[in-house]
N, C-alpha and C positions, 0 to 999 in steps of 0.2 A: 398522397402527400400534396401539400400546397405547391404552388408553382414558383416559389422563391428559394434562395440558397439554403442549403442544409450543411451543417458542419458536424463531422463525426470524429471523435477523439478515441483512439484505440490504444490502451495502455497495457502492455504485457509486463507485469511487475518483475523486475530483476532478471530479464532475459539476457542482458549483456554480460559478457564473461571474458575470460582470457583463453588463449589457445591451449588445448589439452593434448598431451602425448597420446592418450588412449583414443583420441579422435583424429590422429594423424596430424597433430599440431593445428587443428582447426578449432574455432570456437563452437559452442553448441548452436549458435545461430547460423554459422556457416555449414555445419554438418547436417542439421535437421532438414527434413523435406518441407519447404515452405513456399510452394508455388504462388500462393496468393499475395504474401508479403513481398516476394521477389517481383511480382507483377507491378505492385505499387511503386517499388524502388526504381524499376526499369522505366516505367512510363510516367513517373513523377520526379520530384527532386529528392535526393538523399543527402544527408550531411550528419555532422556531429553537433550536439548541443550540451552545454554544461548545465545540468539541473541542480548541482550543489554549489552555491557560491563559495568563494574563498572564505575560510574561517568558520564555516557552518558545518554541522555534523551531516554525514551521509545518511540522512533519515528520510523515510517515506513522506512525512509531513512536509519537510522542506522541498523535496522534489516535486510532489504533486501540487503544492501551491503554485510553483513555477509553471507547471504544465497548464494549470487552470488559467494562467495569465496574471497571477499575483506575484509581485516581487517578494521573495522570501525575506529579503533584508528589511522590508517594510512591514510585512504582514505576519511574520513568524510569531507563534505564540506558544509553541510546545504541542505535543501530540494529545495530551489529556483533554484540553478544552475542545478540540475538534471532535473527539469521540463523544464527549459529554453532549455536544450539540446534537449529534445523531441520536443519542438516547433520550433526548428531550429534557435534559437537565439544565435548568437555567442557573448558571453560576452567579452568585452574588459577588459584589466587589471585593469582599474579604475572603473569598474561597479560592483554593488552588486545586485543580484537577490533576490527578496522577493516573497514568496507565498502571494497571495492576494485573500482572501476569500470574496465572497459576503455573508453577514450575515443579520439576522433580529434582530434588537434591539428595545426595548420598554423602553422609558425613559433611565435609566442607566443599564438595564438588557439585557444580551445577550440571546435572546429567541431561536434562531435557527442558528447553525453554517453553514447551507447550504442554507438559504433562501428558505426553502421548497423544496430543491433539484430543484432549478430553472432550466428551460430548457437551453440548450447550446445556442439556438437562442436568447432568451430573454437576457441572461447574456452577450452574445457577443455585443448586442446593448448597454447595460449599460457600459461595459468596454470601448468600443470605445467612448462613450459619455464622460466618465471620462478622457480619453486620450485627447480628443478635448479641454476639459475645464481646465484640470490640467497638461496636458503634457507640457514638456519644454525641454531645452537642458540638464536639470538635471534629469528629471523624465519621464518615458514612461510606458504605461500600455499595456499589451498584453492579448487577450482573450484566455482562455483554454477550459475546458469542465465543464458544469454545473456551480457549484459555485466556481470552482478552477481556479484561474488566476494568472498572474504575474505582478509585478511592478519592473522595472529596474531603479535603482537609482545610480547616479555617486558619488563616493567618500564619501558616508555618511552611518552611522548607521550600519556598519559591526559588531561593538561590542555591539550594543544595545541589551538588553535582552527582548525577545518577547515570548509570550505565545500562543500556538495553541488554536484557538477558540473552538474546540471540547472538550477541557479540562475544559471549564468554562460555559458550557450551563446552563442557569437558574440562573446564578450569576450576581451580579453587576460587570460590567466590568471595572470600573474606576481604581481599584487598580491593574488590570492586563494589563493596557496599557503599551506600550513599556517604558522602563526606562534604564538609563545609557547614554552612549555617543551618542549624536545626537538624542536622543529619542524625544525631543521636535519637531524636524523637522517632524518625522513620525506621532506624535500625531496631529499636525496641518494639515497635509495632510489628515489624516483620518477624522478629523472634517470637512474640506472643502468638502470632498467627501460625507459625510453624508448629508450636506445641499443640495447638488446637487441631490443626489439620492432620497431624500424625495419628491422632486417635480416632478420627472420624470414620464411621463405618463404610462410607464410599471408598475410602482409600484402603481399608482392610480388604474389601472385595476386589479392588483393582490389583492388589498384591497377590491375592489368591489366584486371580486370572492371569498373573504374570504380565500385567499392564503397568506402565509407569504411574505411580501415585502422584496426585497433586498435593504434595506434602509441604509446600512452601509458597509464599506469595512474594513477588518482586515488584517494587515500586520504581517508576521511572517516567520520563516524558512529561514532566509537570508544566503547568502554565495557568494563566488567568484568561478570562473571557476576551476573545479578540474582537476587533471591529473590522469586518471585511465589507468592502464596497459591493453591493448587489451586482450580480453578473449582468442583469438587464440594464442597470444604470451605466455600467462600464462599456457594454457592447451593443446595447439596444435590442437584444434578442432574448427569447425565453428558452429554457432547456431543461434537461434531465441528467441524472447521474445514476449509473448502474454498477454496483459493486457489492461484494459480500463483506466488505471491511468497514467498520464504523468510522475509521479515520477519513476515508475517501467520502463516504456519505455525509460525514460531519462538515467537511469543506463545502460540499454541495448545498447542504441546508443553510449554512451561514451565508452562502452566496445567493440564496433565494432560488435555487434549482429544485426541481421535483426529484425526490429520491424514489426510485422504482425498485421494488423487491421482486426478485425472481425465485420461484420455487426451485429448490435444489441447488441454489448458489451457496457454496459452503466456505469459500476462501481457501480451499485445499485442492488436492489432486483431483478429487471426484466432483468438482464443481460443474454446474450446468452451463457449459460453454455456449451451446447453441441457443439455449433459452435466453441467455443474456443478449445475444445478437438479435434474436427475434423480438425481444422487448424493446431493443433500440430502434429497430425499424418501425415498430408500432408507435413508439413515442414520436418519431419524426413526422407522423401524419398530421400532428397539430402543434409541433414545436420545431424550433430551428436548429437546435444544438443537442448533442448527446455525448456523454463522457462514459465510456465503457472500460472498466478496470477489471483485470483478472490476476489473481494473486499467485496461482499455482507454481509458476516457474521460480518465484522468489522462495516459496516454502521448500521446494526441492533443493535449492542452493543452500539454504540454511541447514537442511538435513544432510547435505553432502550426497544426494542421490542423483547421479548423472543420468541414468536411464529415465527417471521420472521427469527430470528437467527437459530432456529431449522430447518426451511424450507431451509434456505440457506445452512446449513451443509448437509442436506439430498440431495439437488439438486446438490451440489458439488460432493457428493459421487456417486450419480446415473449417472449424465450427464457428469461429467468431469472424475473422476477416473474410473467409469464403462466403459465409451466409450473408454478411453485410453487402458484399459485392454482388451477389446474386440478386439481393433485394433492390439494389440500385440499378440493375441492368436496364439500359435504354434511357437512363436519365443523364443529364449533363450539369444540372444545377446543384452541385455538391462539391465539397472539399473534405478530404480525409487527412488527419494527422495520425501517424502510427509511430509509437516509440515505447521503450521501457521508461520507467521513472528514474531508475538508477541501475548501476551494475551490481550484481551479487555473484561474485566469482565462487565457483564450487570449491576451489582450492583454499579459500579464506572463510567460506561459510558466513560471510557478513557483507554488508553494503560497502561500496567504495565511492569516492567522489569523481571517478573517471567520467569523462564525457560519454554520452550514449548516442547511438545511431537513431536517426529519425527519418521518416519519409513523408512527403506531402504529395498528395495526388488529387486531381480533379480539375475543375474549371479554371482556366488561365494558368495552369502549371505545365511548364514545358518538360519534355522527357529527358531524363539524364542518361538513359542507356546503360545504367548500372547492371551488373551481372546478378545482383541479388541484394537482399536486405540483411546486412550484417556489418560488423564493426570495421572490417577491412575495406569494403566497398564505400562505406561512409567516409572513411579517412581519405580514400582516393579522390573523392569528389572535390576536395578543397574547400568545402563549406564547413565552417566551424563557428558556431555561435557561443559566445561566452556568457550569455544570459538567456536561458531557455524560455523565460516568460515572454520574450518578444515574439515567439512563435505564434501564440494565440492572437496577438495584435495583427500580425502579418496575415495569418490565416483568414481572420474574419474581415479585416479591412481590405483584403485581396491585394496586398502589397507583395513585392518581390521577396522571395525567401532568400 
């Protein structure tokens, strides 16, 4: 590594939660074994930060824009355009990008927001099939990763109100269908897609294997192409982003950061935790900044899987935070920011706008003496930032947290 300051952002998606009776009224972060994150909190500063501004939805695009240092009130554009940027789709001024989930529906109930975490290969076949059947000069479909895809629609439904499918798992979906301007166009498109998907051979095979079929698509998270100030212009440093999620990588691309792909990074429980950390350390040999994002704890919360969330937190601690700390051993010219992007309580199975805990460790950061990295210790610190995006400014400009 070069001999100037390095900045490492470690984001454990959805790790924050509420106290749970089955954990002795502790939160998953309190209960899990996290010696490396606890070390950062004890020997650095810990506090709370509000990643979701008042009046905005508790969405990952909102939260991560703020952690990257961009005020969501200024730069928010919807999730679709960010994911389009990562897929290399150059949106035209008259085009609106929608996130397009492949989901499982039974009658009128949304059973699974991810269609059983369908494989990228199977999903790609289905999305290309929809594009062949429903694509036109007005609508195009683009395959992404697993259940996460895109629909690009011309001049329609920018103002329609759409609900994320992971917010309504297990509910009758009819009352959550798009509504408002041009909503009927979207509903008809979703209905046509459902008819086609129900008959596709991939879904017939999935049913035979007792796997959730991808028998419906769900449109949400729309927006137009954003204008994001390049990270180098904003902070004077070059950097990289490491994530298995198109949304995070899309923010990175729009900010002019290098997107690093890691073999085995899946965005799910089985992701390559250590590979991400090793790629981050390699990137820091010739860059000043790296943003490492791990999705697993958030997916566990959406699925209501307590044990998987605890495992995801512990793997993040051991294989991501621990590997980074080992790689930085003997160095002093770095700062680390550790935090979730938002809370995803297991009891709710969706995101909330609650403030999240953060820890900052490294050069010039005094020790807080906190007992661990969790929501309770963060609250005890008395540090509460109502605008999370100021953390990046303070981190890089070496200001007081």
